[in-house]
Residue, then its C-alpha position, 0 to 999 in steps of 0.5 A: x500500500x502507498x503512503x497514507x495521508x490523513x487530513x481534516x476534511x474541507x468543503x471539496x471533500x464531500x464526494x470522497x466523504x459521503x460514500x465512506x459515511x454511507x458505508x459506515x451506516x450500512x455496516x451498522x445497519x442504519x439509515x438516516x434521512x439525507x437531511x441528517x447527513x447534510x447537516x452532519x457534513x455542514x457541521x464538520x465544516x463550521x469552525x464554530x461547531x465541535x464536530x470534526x472529520x478527517x479522511x485517510x488518503x492513498x493514491x488520491x483516493x479516500x480509504x478511511x474516515x473518522x468523525x469526532x466531537x468535542x464536548x464538556x465533561x463534569x469530570x474535567x475542566x478540559x473538553x473530552x473528545x468522542x470518536x463517534x464514527x470510524x470506517x476503513x474500506x474493506x480492502x484497506x483493513x489490516x494495513x494500519x489505516x484505522x490506527x492512523x486515523x485514531x492516532x490522528x484524533x488523539x493528536x488533534x484532540x490533544x493539540x486542541x486541549x482535550x484531556x481524553x478520547x473515548x468511543x464505543x463499538x458494537x460487541x460483535x465488531x471483533x476485528x476492531x476490538x482487537x485494535x482498540x484493546x492495543x491502543x486504548x483502555x477498555x473500562x468495562x462500562x455498558x451503554x444504556x440508551x433510550x430514543x426520545 
């Protein structure tokens, strides 16, 4: 595989980001209205929003995506960073791109003054869990939620 470049998205990257975003939603058997995807994209471009995105590029093609959000915490003065969405194209998995995207978030969040990065994955996502256990702590919390 060629050299990977990871950079935050710009307005010109929508055509590269959107198929990765849609593949991510399909991976989790999720459908969202187009208006939600458009709003998400616009937030990522707005410097006043805490939402960010970066793409991994190889040979001029986007092969991975990470979306992350800064937020307040009652347990720290500094913001935390929630790594919400991560996808690497199937043919690129196992090459280190996922790790590079996470490390990009670590570095960006640290430079922006965040005190931690955290994320969730589904318990059946065994391949990703193998990577996550090597590069982060698994605190043992269980998520509960209710749609409103």
